[in-house]
C-alpha positions in Angstrom: 108.9 258.9 152.9 106.4 256.5 154.4 107.5 252.9 154.7 106.1 250.8 152.0 103.4 248.3 152.9 104.1 244.6 152.3 102.5 243.4 149.1 99.0 242.0 149.6 98.3 238.3 148.7 96.8 237.6 145.4 93.0 236.9 145.5 93.5 233.6 143.6 96.0 232.5 146.3 93.5 233.4 149.1 90.5 231.5 147.6 92.3 228.3 146.4 92.5 226.7 149.9 88.9 227.6 150.5 87.8 226.0 147.2 90.0 223.0 148.0 88.4 222.6 151.4 84.9 223.1 149.8 85.5 220.2 147.4 86.9 218.0 150.2 83.7 218.7 152.2 81.5 217.8 149.2 83.4 214.5 148.6 83.2 213.7 152.3 79.5 214.4 152.3 79.0 212.1 149.3 81.1 209.4 150.9 79.1 209.7 154.2 75.9 209.5 152.1 77.0 206.4 150.2 78.6 204.7 153.2 75.3 202.9 154.3 75.0 201.5 150.8 78.7 200.4 150.8 78.2 198.8 154.3 75.1 197.1 153.2 76.8 195.7 150.0 79.7 194.4 152.1 77.3 192.9 154.6 75.3 191.2 151.9 78.4 189.7 150.4 79.7 188.5 153.8 76.5 186.8 154.7 75.9 185.5 151.2 72.6 187.2 150.7 71.0 188.4 147.4 73.7 187.0 145.0 72.9 188.4 141.5 73.1 184.9 140.1 70.2 183.7 142.3 67.7 186.2 140.9 66.4 187.1 137.4 68.6 188.5 134.8 67.2 191.9 133.8 69.3 192.0 130.7 68.0 188.7 129.4 71.5 187.3 128.9 73.0 190.4 127.3 75.1 191.0 130.4 78.4 189.6 129.2 79.8 189.7 132.8 77.4 187.0 133.8 78.5 183.4 133.3 76.2 180.4 132.6 77.7 178.1 135.2 78.8 178.4 138.8 80.5 176.0 141.1 78.3 174.4 143.8 80.3 171.9 145.9 81.8 169.2 143.7 79.7 170.2 140.6 79.1 173.1 138.2 75.5 174.1 137.7 73.6 176.6 135.6 73.3 179.9 137.5 69.7 180.3 138.7 69.2 183.7 137.0 69.9 182.0 133.6 67.3 179.2 134.1 64.4 181.0 132.5 66.4 180.8 129.3 68.5 177.7 129.9 67.7 174.2 131.3 69.0 173.3 134.8 72.2 171.4 134.0 75.2 170.2 136.1 78.4 168.3 135.6 81.4 167.2 137.8 83.8 170.0 138.8 86.6 167.5 138.5 86.4 165.7 135.2 86.6 161.9 135.6 89.8 160.4 134.0 87.6 158.3 131.7 85.2 161.2 131.0 83.8 162.3 127.7 82.2 165.7 128.1 80.0 167.3 125.5 78.5 170.8 125.4 75.7 171.4 122.9 74.8 175.0 121.9 71.8 176.4 120.1 68.3 177.8 120.7 65.0 176.3 121.7 65.6 173.1 119.5 68.7 172.2 121.6 66.7 173.3 124.8 64.1 170.7 123.9 61.1 172.8 123.3 58.2 172.2 123.6 59.4 169.6 126.0 62.5 169.9 128.3 66.1 168.6 128.2 65.0 165.1 129.0 63.9 164.5 125.4 66.3 166.8 123.5 69.1 165.3 121.4 71.9 166.1 123.9 70.2 163.7 126.4 69.7 161.0 123.8 73.3 161.4 122.7 74.4 160.9 126.3 72.4 157.6 126.5 73.7 156.5 123.1 77.4 157.0 123.9 77.1 155.7 127.4 75.6 152.4 126.0 78.1 152.0 123.2 81.1 153.1 125.3 80.5 151.6 128.8 84.1 152.3 129.8 83.6 156.1 129.4 81.8 158.4 131.8 79.7 160.5 129.3 78.4 163.9 130.3 76.3 165.7 127.7 75.5 169.2 128.8 72.5 171.1 127.3 73.4 174.7 126.5 70.3 175.5 124.5 69.1 179.1 125.2 65.5 180.1 124.5 65.6 182.8 121.7 69.4 183.0 121.9 71.0 184.1 118.7 74.4 182.9 117.7 76.4 185.9 118.8 74.9 185.8 122.3 76.0 182.1 122.6 79.6 182.9 121.6 80.7 184.1 125.1 79.2 181.0 126.6 81.2 178.8 124.2 84.3 180.6 125.3 83.3 180.0 129.0 82.9 176.3 128.7 86.2 175.8 127.1 87.6 176.1 130.6 85.6 173.0 131.7 87.6 170.5 129.7 85.1 169.6 127.0 85.9 166.8 124.5 83.4 168.1 122.0 81.3 171.2 121.2 78.1 170.7 119.2 76.7 173.8 117.4 73.1 173.5 116.3 71.7 177.0 115.6 70.4 179.4 113.0 66.7 179.8 113.7 66.9 182.7 116.2 69.1 185.4 114.7 66.2 187.3 113.1 63.8 186.8 116.0 66.3 188.2 118.5 67.4 191.2 116.4 63.8 192.6 116.5 62.8 191.3 119.9 65.8 192.6 121.8 66.6 195.6 119.7 66.3 198.1 122.7 68.9 196.0 124.7 71.2 195.5 121.7 71.2 199.2 120.7 72.5 200.4 124.1 75.7 202.6 124.0 79.0 201.1 125.1 79.0 203.3 128.2 75.5 202.3 129.2 76.3 198.6 128.7 79.4 199.0 130.9 77.5 200.7 133.8 74.4 198.4 133.6 76.6 195.3 133.6 78.4 196.4 136.7 75.4 197.8 138.5 73.6 194.5 138.0 76.5 192.7 139.8 75.8 194.6 143.0 73.9 192.6 145.6 72.0 195.5 146.9 70.5 196.0 143.4 69.6 192.3 143.3 68.0 192.6 146.8 65.8 195.5 145.7 64.8 193.8 142.5 63.8 190.6 144.4 61.0 192.6 146.0 59.5 193.3 142.6 60.4 190.3 140.5 59.9 186.7 141.5 62.1 184.3 139.6 61.0 181.0 138.3 63.0 178.0 137.3 61.3 177.9 133.9 59.0 180.5 132.3 56.9 177.7 130.9 56.9 175.3 133.9 57.6 175.6 137.6 57.7 173.0 140.4 55.1 172.8 143.1 56.0 171.9 146.7 54.9 168.4 145.9 57.4 168.2 143.1 54.7 168.1 140.4 54.9 170.2 137.3 52.7 173.3 137.5 52.0 175.4 134.4 51.4 179.2 134.7 48.0 180.6 133.7 49.4 183.0 131.1 52.5 183.6 129.1 53.8 186.9 127.8 52.6 187.5 124.2 55.8 188.9 122.8 54.3 189.4 119.4 51.5 191.5 120.9 54.1 194.1 121.9 55.7 196.8 119.8 58.7 194.6 119.0 56.4 191.9 117.6 54.9 191.6 114.1 54.7 195.3 113.6 58.5 195.6 113.7 59.0 193.1 110.9 59.0 194.4 107.3 60.8 193.3 104.2 64.3 194.6 104.5 67.0 193.0 102.3 69.8 195.1 103.8 68.8 194.0 107.3 68.6 190.4 106.2 72.2 190.6 104.7 73.5 192.3 107.9 72.0 189.7 110.2 73.3 186.8 108.0 76.8 188.3 108.0 76.6 188.7 111.8 75.7 185.0 112.1 78.7 184.1 110.0 81.0 186.2 112.1 79.7 184.6 115.3 79.8 181.1 113.9 83.4 181.5 112.7 84.4 183.0 116.1 83.0 180.1 118.0 84.7 177.5 115.9 88.0 179.5 116.0 87.9 179.7 119.8 87.4 175.9 120.0 90.2 175.3 117.6 92.5 177.5 119.6 91.7 175.4 122.6 92.1 172.2 120.6 88.5 171.2 121.2 86.7 169.4 118.3 83.5 171.0 116.9 80.6 169.3 115.2 77.9 171.2 113.3 74.3 170.2 113.2 72.4 171.8 110.3 68.8 172.0 111.4 65.7 171.7 109.2 62.2 173.3 109.4 58.6 172.5 108.8 57.6 173.4 105.2 54.4 171.5 104.4 52.4 172.3 107.6 53.7 175.8 108.5 52.3 178.8 106.7 54.5 182.0 106.8 54.3 184.1 109.9 53.9 187.4 108.1 53.4 188.3 104.5 53.8 191.7 102.7 53.1 192.9 99.2 56.0 193.9 97.0 57.2 197.5 97.2 55.5 199.9 94.8 52.3 197.9 94.3 49.6 200.4 93.5 46.2 200.4 95.3 44.5 199.3 92.1 46.9 196.4 91.5 46.5 195.4 95.2 42.8 195.2 94.8 43.1 193.1 91.6 45.5 190.8 93.5 43.1 190.4 96.4 40.2 189.6 94.1 42.3 186.8 92.4 43.5 185.5 95.8 40.0 185.4 97.3 38.7 183.6 94.2 41.3 180.9 94.7 40.4 180.6 98.3 36.7 180.2 97.5 37.3 177.2 95.2 40.4 175.5 96.6 38.5 172.8 98.6 36.5 171.6 95.6 38.5 172.5 92.4 42.3 172.5 92.7 43.0 173.4 89.1 40.7 176.4 89.2 42.2 177.5 92.5 45.7 177.2 91.0 44.7 179.3 88.0 43.4 182.1 90.3 46.5 182.0 92.5 48.7 182.2 89.4 46.7 185.3 88.3 47.5 186.9 91.6 51.2 185.9 91.3 51.3 187.7 87.9 50.5 190.9 89.8 52.6 190.3 92.9 54.7 187.1 93.5 56.4 188.4 96.6 53.5 187.6 99.0 54.6 184.7 101.2 51.1 183.3 101.9 50.3 183.2 98.2 53.4 181.1 97.6 52.3 178.8 100.4 48.8 178.4 98.9 50.2 177.6 95.5 52.6 175.1 97.0 49.7 173.4 98.9 47.6 173.1 95.7 50.6 171.7 93.7 51.2 169.3 96.5 47.6 168.0 96.4 47.8 167.7 92.6 50.9 165.6 92.9 53.2 168.2 91.3 56.1 167.4 93.7 58.9 169.6 92.2 56.6 172.7 92.0 55.3 172.1 95.5 58.7 171.8 97.0 60.0 174.9 95.3 57.0 177.0 96.3 57.1 175.7 100.0 60.7 176.8 100.1 59.8 180.1 98.5 57.1 180.7 101.1 59.6 180.2 103.9 62.1 182.6 102.2 59.5 185.3 101.6 58.3 185.2 105.2 58.8 188.7 106.5 59.1 187.3 110.1 61.8 184.7 109.5 61.5 182.4 112.5 62.7 179.5 110.3 66.3 179.3 109.2 66.7 181.1 105.8 68.6 179.5 103.0 71.6 181.9 103.2 72.2 180.9 106.8 71.9 177.2 106.1 74.4 177.5 103.2 76.7 179.7 105.3 76.9 177.0 108.0 78.0 174.4 105.4 80.5 176.9 103.9 82.1 177.7 107.3 82.1 174.0 108.3 83.9 173.1 105.1 86.5 176.0 105.5 87.2 174.9 109.1 86.9 171.1 108.3 84.3 170.7 111.0 82.2 167.5 110.6 78.5 168.2 109.8 75.3 166.3 110.6 72.8 167.5 108.1 69.6 167.0 110.0 67.7 169.0 107.4 68.6 166.6 104.6 67.8 163.6 106.7 64.3 164.9 107.5 63.7 165.7 103.9 64.8 162.1 102.9 62.3 160.6 105.3 59.4 162.9 104.4 56.9 162.2 101.7 58.0 163.9 98.4 61.0 165.3 100.4 58.8 168.0 102.0 58.9 167.9 105.9 55.7 168.6 107.8 54.1 167.5 111.0 55.6 164.0 110.4 58.9 165.5 111.5 58.2 168.7 113.4 55.8 169.6 116.2 55.5 173.2 115.1 57.6 175.4 112.8 61.0 174.2 113.7 61.0 171.9 116.8 61.6 168.2 116.0 59.5 165.3 117.3 60.9 163.1 120.0 61.9 160.6 117.3 63.6 163.5 115.4 65.7 164.3 118.4 66.6 160.6 118.8 67.7 160.4 115.2 69.8 163.5 115.5 71.6 161.9 118.5 72.2 158.7 116.6 73.6 160.6 113.6 75.9 162.6 115.8 77.2 159.4 117.5 77.8 157.8 114.1 79.6 160.9 112.8 81.9 161.0 115.9 83.1 157.5 115.2 83.6 158.2 111.5 85.5 161.4 112.2 87.7 159.7 114.8 86.5 162.0 117.6 85.7 159.0 119.8 86.8 155.4 119.6 84.5 152.9 117.9 81.9 151.7 120.3 80.1 148.4 121.0 77.0 147.6 119.0 73.6 148.7 120.5 70.9 146.4 119.2 67.6 147.9 118.4 65.8 145.8 121.0 68.2 147.0 123.7 67.9 150.6 122.5 64.1 150.4 122.7 64.4 149.2 126.2 66.8 152.0 127.2 64.6 154.6 125.6 61.5 153.1 127.4 63.2 153.1 130.8 64.3 156.7 130.4 60.8 157.9 129.3 59.3 156.1 132.2 61.2 158.4 134.6 59.3 161.4 133.3 56.1 162.6 135.0 52.8 161.7 133.3 52.2 165.4 132.6 55.4 165.6 130.5 53.9 165.2 127.0 50.6 167.0 127.6 52.6 169.9 129.0 54.5 170.0 125.7 51.2 170.2 123.9 50.2 173.2 126.0 53.5 174.9 125.2 52.9 174.4 121.5 49.4 176.0 121.9 51.0 179.0 123.8 53.5 179.4 121.0 50.8 179.5 118.4 48.9 182.1 120.5 52.1 184.1 121.0 52.7 184.0 117.3 49.0 184.7 116.6 48.8 181.4 114.6 45.1 181.1 115.4 44.5 183.6 112.6 46.2 181.2 110.2 44.5 178.0 111.6 42.6 177.6 108.4 45.9 177.4 106.5 47.1 174.4 108.5 43.7 172.5 108.6 44.2 169.1 106.9 42.6 168.9 103.4 43.5 165.3 102.5 44.5 161.9 103.9 48.2 162.8 104.2 47.3 166.0 106.1 45.1 164.1 108.6 47.8 161.4 108.9 50.6 163.8 109.8 48.3 165.7 112.2 47.7 162.3 113.9 51.4 161.6 114.1 52.0 165.1 115.7 49.2 164.6 118.3 50.5 161.1 119.2 53.9 162.6 119.9 52.3 165.2 122.1 50.5 162.5 124.1 47.0 163.5 122.9 45.9 160.0 121.9 42.1 160.7 121.7 42.6 163.7 119.4 45.2 161.8 117.4 42.9 158.9 116.8 40.2 161.3 115.4 42.7 162.5 112.8 43.9 159.0 112.0 40.4 157.7 111.5 39.7 160.6 109.1 42.9 159.6 107.2 41.8 156.0 106.8 38.3 157.1 105.7 39.8 159.3 102.9 42.5 156.7 102.0 42.2 153.1 103.3 46.0 152.6 102.6 46.6 154.9 105.5 46.1 151.9 107.7 49.5 150.5 106.7 51.1 153.9 107.3 49.7 153.9 110.8 50.9 150.4 111.5 54.4 151.5 110.5 54.1 154.5 112.8 53.1 152.2 115.7 56.4 150.4 115.1 58.2 153.7 115.1 56.6 154.6 118.4 57.9 151.4 119.9 61.4 152.3 118.6 61.1 155.6 120.4 60.6 153.8 123.7 56.8 154.3 123.8 55.4 150.7 123.6 52.2 151.6 125.4 51.3 154.3 122.8 52.3 151.9 120.0 50.1 149.1 121.5 47.1 151.5 122.0 47.4 152.6 118.4 47.5 149.0 117.1 44.4 148.1 119.2 42.5 151.0 117.6 43.5 149.8 114.2 42.4 146.3 114.9 39.0 147.6 115.8 38.7 149.3 112.3 39.6 146.4 110.1 37.1 143.9 108.8 39.7 141.4 107.9 39.8 138.8 110.7 43.3 137.6 109.9 44.7 141.1 109.7 43.0 141.9 113.0 44.6 138.9 114.7 48.1 139.9 113.4 47.6 143.5 114.6 46.6 142.3 118.1 49.6 139.9 118.3 51.9 142.8 117.4 50.3 145.1 120.0 50.9 142.4 122.7 54.5 142.0 121.6 55.1 145.7 122.0 54.2 145.4 125.7 56.3 142.3 126.2 59.6 143.9 125.0 
């Protein structure tokens, strides 16, 4: 019997080492292929080249791995890649023993738009507290982010709690609806994609490659020339010209409720984080322009037939045709249109404007508010968000500075316009100063800072004047340019007719706005028109000159008074006006 052969090895056993070696070779090949990138990344880190923080942020602040501040020597400063959205700010790395450190959060209002941080309320608050508390080292840090919604500010609030703040100020609510449409592609990324993109964008080799294609600027609306003078870019990106602009906005009640609820969650989370860190919070409830800001986008009610829409348009056009010469007839036509469709925001604004000119204060205010609420592109804080802020502040016992109610109390008939706002939501310089003064007063009442020394008006005027004189001569005209860019970005030129003054008050408020923007020649044309239509406007302008002096702008106040002196035929009044103008310059 032949000797049996040894059993042969199993095929699986024979191929396993081969496959194992095959995978090893593949992994080794990948490692060899990636090694130049790894070596390059290590070299960039060793030599401090192409730090991600020094370039632009491709995720527009949605990268939650990226902080707002970085340490630079003995100070913390805003990371350069965040500066297109945030102001350059810095504060001491080691907090002084007598320090009082404030971080203010919000959108472009806190940022200071259309100006910069130098005239926003956090800066005026710093000057106010430093003057009334000379024994304290006050640091007021501006954390206003352009187009930043509340939930995107929440991680930064948590970040700054590590920097020993004595107070967090929350002033937000205008941007949540803007951002939800504008940044929808970034916000809708999957969790896995967000994770990978966040980490890839932390690599220096990625930042180096990007630097060859993107040239960062310190400010999208202003950069510095080698001589240190402000230079304005030739064009700005017209965001509302893109697919995520006006076309993406439609009446959507479910979306409105969702965004409002999201705001509430973020607002509560920020206050909860501060309370957990035992840091006081103060809420500023912001206002908006009602009288001189038509809605950004209007839509007809759902289900309106083509025939009814035509009837509506005929009535609307009839009102338009007669409004300048017959207010009652115009109102009748507009009311006929409202009987067909009362959901059109621009119609509500037109009716409010007519009631306003007829002296129907209650009806005008109600319809101006309705026009804001019906705006399909809600770039002004809606009532639900305003009320939610107060509700959450009450629940958490956070003190509130109600800037909206304050502006309404100062405005004629309680309807704010260009007397308080430079555009749809951004306060005048005086408005920012008053917010700062109200915050300082609230801090003392709430026991969040010890009672300070008095700051007489004359001394405050001098301090404001000295601060404003540190700014370049182009500061206010550049603000005017930014307002014009915003109007172009929002296609406001197509609604220019809606904001054209129709009476003395309209010209007067336009004059106030242009004076704030440093356009004295254009302002005087508007003021002269106001006086021509209503001679009593002269007294209003004299009062405004005094307010300009209070703002720290005595030269502008004196120039306005000299213009007024030229217009009056009363010799004694002219003499008193000229004396007042001279006194402004002596202070």
